[in-house]
Every structure is written in structure tokens, then in C-alpha cells.
C-alpha positions in Angstrom: -42.2 -75.2 -52.3 -41.9 -71.8 -53.8 -37.7 -70.7 -54.9 -37.9 -67.8 -51.9 -38.5 -70.5 -49.1 -35.8 -72.8 -50.3 -33.6 -69.3 -50.0 -31.6 -69.9 -47.1 -31.5 -66.9 -44.3 -28.1 -65.9 -45.2 -29.7 -64.7 -49.1 -32.7 -64.2 -48.2 -32.2 -60.5 -47.3 -35.2 -60.1 -45.4 -34.4 -62.9 -43.1 -30.5 -60.9 -42.9 -32.1 -57.8 -42.1 -33.9 -59.2 -39.3 -30.5 -61.2 -37.4 -28.8 -58.0 -37.9 -31.5 -55.8 -36.3 -31.6 -58.6 -33.6 -27.6 -58.7 -33.5 -27.3 -55.4 -32.5 -30.2 -54.6 -30.3 -28.5 -58.0 -28.3 -25.0 -56.5 -28.8 -26.3 -53.1 -26.8 -28.2 -54.5 -24.0 -25.3 -57.0 -23.3 -22.5 -54.4 -23.4 -24.8 -52.2 -21.3 -26.0 -55.4 -19.0 -22.3 -56.1 -18.1 -21.3 -52.5 -17.6 -24.3 -52.8 -14.7 -22.6 -55.7 -13.5 -18.8 -53.6 -12.6 -20.4 -50.8 -10.9 -19.9 -48.6 -13.5 -21.2 -45.4 -13.4 -23.6 -43.3 -15.3 -21.6 -40.8 -16.8 -19.0 -44.1 -18.3 -22.0 -45.9 -19.2 -23.6 -42.9 -21.4 -20.3 -42.5 -22.5 -19.4 -46.5 -23.5 -22.7 -46.4 -25.2 -22.2 -44.1 -27.8 -18.8 -45.0 -28.2 -18.1 -49.0 -28.6 -22.0 -49.1 -29.5 -22.2 -45.8 -31.3 -21.9 -48.6 -34.8 -24.8 -51.1 -33.4 -27.2 -48.0 -32.6 -26.6 -46.7 -36.0 -27.4 -50.3 -37.5 -30.6 -50.3 -35.5 -31.7 -47.0 -36.8 -30.9 -48.1 -40.1 -32.1 -51.2 -40.8 -35.3 -50.5 -38.3 -35.7 -47.7 -40.9 -35.9 -50.6 -43.4 -38.8 -52.6 -42.2 -40.5 -49.7 -42.7 -41.8 -48.6 -46.1 -40.9 -44.8 -45.9 -36.9 -46.7 -45.0 -37.4 -48.2 -48.4 -39.1 -45.2 -50.4 -36.2 -43.4 -48.7 -33.1 -45.9 -49.3 -30.6 -44.0 -50.5 -30.9 -41.3 -48.3 -30.3 -43.5 -45.2 -27.6 -44.9 -46.8 -26.2 -42.4 -47.4 -26.3 -41.1 -44.0 -25.9 -44.8 -42.1 -21.8 -44.4 -44.5 -21.3 -40.6 -42.8 -22.1 -42.3 -39.5 -19.4 -45.2 -40.7 -17.2 -42.5 -42.1 -17.0 -41.1 -38.3 -16.0 -44.3 -37.0 -13.5 -45.1 -39.1 -12.1 -41.6 -37.6 -12.7 -42.6 -34.6 -10.8 -45.8 -35.2 -7.7 -43.8 -35.8 -7.4 -41.7 -32.6 -7.7 -44.9 -31.1 -4.5 -46.4 -32.1 -2.8 -42.5 -31.2 -4.6 -43.3 -28.2 -3.5 -47.3 -28.0 -1.0 -48.8 -30.7 -1.4 -52.1 -30.3 -1.9 -54.9 -33.2 -6.4 -54.6 -32.1 -6.7 -50.9 -32.7 -4.7 -50.9 -36.0 -6.6 -54.3 -37.7 -9.7 -53.1 -36.4 -9.0 -49.2 -37.9 -8.3 -51.5 -41.4 -11.4 -53.2 -41.3 -13.4 -50.5 -40.8 -11.9 -48.8 -44.1 -12.5 -51.3 -45.9 -16.2 -51.9 -45.0 -16.8 -48.6 -45.1 -15.1 -48.9 -49.2 -17.8 -51.3 -49.4 -20.5 -50.1 -48.4 -19.5 -47.1 -51.3 -18.5 -50.1 -53.9 -21.9 -51.4 -53.3 -24.2 -48.6 -52.5 -23.5 -45.3 -54.1 -23.0 -46.2 -57.8 -26.6 -44.8 -58.5 -26.7 -42.1 -56.4 -25.4 -38.4 -57.5 -23.0 -38.5 -54.4 -21.3 -41.4 -56.4 -20.8 -38.8 -59.8 -20.4 -35.7 -58.2 -17.3 -36.6 -55.7 -16.4 -38.0 -59.2 -16.0 -42.4 -57.7 -16.9 -43.8 -60.1 -12.7 -42.6 -61.4 -11.7 -45.0 -58.9 -10.8 -48.8 -59.3 -13.6 -50.3 -57.8 -15.2 -52.1 -60.4 -11.7 -53.5 -60.8 -12.6 -55.6 -58.1 -15.6 -58.2 -57.7 -18.2 -58.3 -54.7 -16.8 -61.8 -53.9 -13.0 -60.8 -53.5 -14.8 -57.3 -51.2 -16.6 -60.0 -49.4 -14.0 -62.4 -48.6 -11.7 -60.2 -47.5 -14.1 -58.1 -44.7 -14.4 -61.6 -43.3 -10.7 -62.6 -43.3 -9.4 -60.0 -41.9 -12.6 -59.7 -39.3 -11.9 -63.5 -38.2 -8.3 -62.4 -37.9 -9.0 -59.4 -35.7 -11.6 -61.6 -33.7 -7.7 -63.6 -33.1 -6.2 -61.0 -32.1 -8.7 -59.9 -29.8 -9.3 -63.4 -28.3 -5.4 -63.2 -27.7 -5.8 -59.9 -26.2 -8.9 -60.7 -23.9 -8.2 -61.2 -20.4 -11.5 -62.3 -19.2 -15.0 -64.0 -20.4 -16.8 -60.2 -21.7 -14.1 -59.0 -23.8 -14.3 -63.0 -25.6 -18.6 -62.5 -25.5 -18.0 -59.6 -26.8 -15.4 -59.7 -29.7 -17.5 -63.2 -30.9 -20.7 -60.5 -31.7 -18.9 -58.3 -33.1 -17.1 -60.3 -35.4 -20.7 -61.8 -36.8 -22.1 -58.6 -36.9 -19.4 -57.6 -39.1 -19.5 -60.9 -41.0 -23.8 -60.7 -41.4 -23.0 -57.2 -42.0 -20.8 -57.4 -45.2 -23.1 -60.1 -46.4 -25.9 -58.0 -46.3 -23.4 -55.8 -48.7 -22.8 -58.7 -50.7 -26.6 -59.6 -51.5 -27.4 -55.9 -52.5 -24.2 -55.7 -54.9 -25.4 -58.7 -56.0 -29.3 -57.7 -56.8 -28.1 -55.1 -58.5 -25.4 -56.4 -61.2 -28.5 -59.6 -61.9 -30.9 -56.6 -62.2 -28.1 -54.8 -64.7 -27.7 -58.0 -66.8 -31.6 -58.0 -66.9 -31.6 -54.9 -68.6 -28.9 -55.8 -70.6 -30.3 -59.1 -71.8 -33.0 -57.4 -72.2 -32.5 -54.5 -74.2 -30.4 -57.5 -76.1 -33.5 -59.8 -77.3 -35.3 -56.7 -78.0 -32.7 -55.5 -80.3 -32.4 -58.8 -81.9 -36.0 -59.2 -82.3 -35.9 -55.6 -83.8 -33.7 -57.1 -86.6 -35.6 -60.0 -87.7 -38.4 -57.8 -88.5 -36.1 -55.6 -89.8 -34.8 -58.3 -91.9 -38.6 -60.3 -92.6 -40.0 -57.2 -93.9 -36.6 -56.5 -96.2 -37.8 -60.2 -97.8 -41.3 -59.2 -98.4 -40.1 -56.3 -99.9 -38.0 -57.8 -102.4 -40.3 -60.5 -102.9 -43.1 -57.9 -103.9 -40.1 -56.4 -106.3 -39.6 -58.9 -108.1 -43.3 -59.7 -109.1 
């Protein structure tokens, strides 16, 4: 059995993308089914689709593109667009606080802000946008990848507990649980990409170091041979 087959699904980027994509589709379909069962009119269903499900619709488009050659080839562009959409989602969570100043709305904003920062930390360092906006001067690198992921998971679990306390019906409980699963899995996806970049950078450094050592050995060997010839 090869190493790829031994990898757990949550550490396998391909499998994780499939799970996130399926989960996003399930959340959108389930929320719309709940709206139908609640006898919500068409206008409210559309508004709900683009309010609560905005994040998941964007995720469906983003991860579906990653399953295509065009999406993988234009990964940085797709990711920057997705980050911009997440900025809009974070701004919307600020307005939610103004409309309803509750503990869930505050924690939700904090969580959105953390995920947005985590996405910038993981995806943007290799892009021109990162340098143009001088993000390289911010202390992103002082925080380890593991810490970012664990903080996102902890805050999402706190939000889950708070939402469960505030939920008064079964539909709210189901939606809250699925939201939390999505956030943790998406955080894992960001974690794996950042880890891939760190491992790739480490390999480049090791390759460069080995090459330098090999060059030094060859120079020393050549110097010794030249010295022997001079002695003769």
C-alpha cells in the first residue's frame, strides 16, 4: 500500500475538497428544504439563499473549479476572488452585529475575521497582491500554522455551543452543526495548503544546502589535487 493510500481523509487534500464540496451542497439544499417546509414565500427564499448560504454558494463554485484543470491552473486568481467574497461576508457579519447585538453575532464576526486572516496567511504570500499591499510587513509569520487552525476550531466550537443554547427548534440545531463541520473542514483545508507551502520551502532549502555542500566538496577536492600537482 502506498503512502497516499495510508493518508487519512482529513489529511488528503483531494478527499477533503470532495467532502467540503458535498457538505456545502448539502447545507444549501437542506436550508432551502427547510424554507419550503416553513411556507416561506419565494422572495424570502431567494434572500435566504444569498444571505445565510452566500458562503456555501461561493465555496461550491470555488471547490468545483478546483476539480477542473482551468481552476487548478488559475488557482491564485480563484483564491483571491474567493477571499474578496469572504471579505464581503465578514462585512455583512458586522452589519448583523448592528442589527442584532447578541453573543452569537459577535462570535460569528470574530470567527469570520479569523478565517479571513488565516486565508490571507496561507494563500496570499506567493501572490503579487501580498507584496503590493505590504502584507509581508504584518506579523503573520510569527504565528504557527497549527495555532491558526486550533484557534479557528476552538472559536467555531464556542460558537456552536452558544448557538445551541440560542436555538429553539430542530432546524436551528441541524444548521448549526453543519455550519461548524464546514468551518472546521475548511480550516483544515487552509492548514494543509499552508503546510504544503512550508514543506515545499523546506525541500528547496535542503536541496540548495546539499548543492552548496556538494560544490564545496568538489572545490576542496580540486584544490587538494592542484596542491598535489604543485608539490610534484
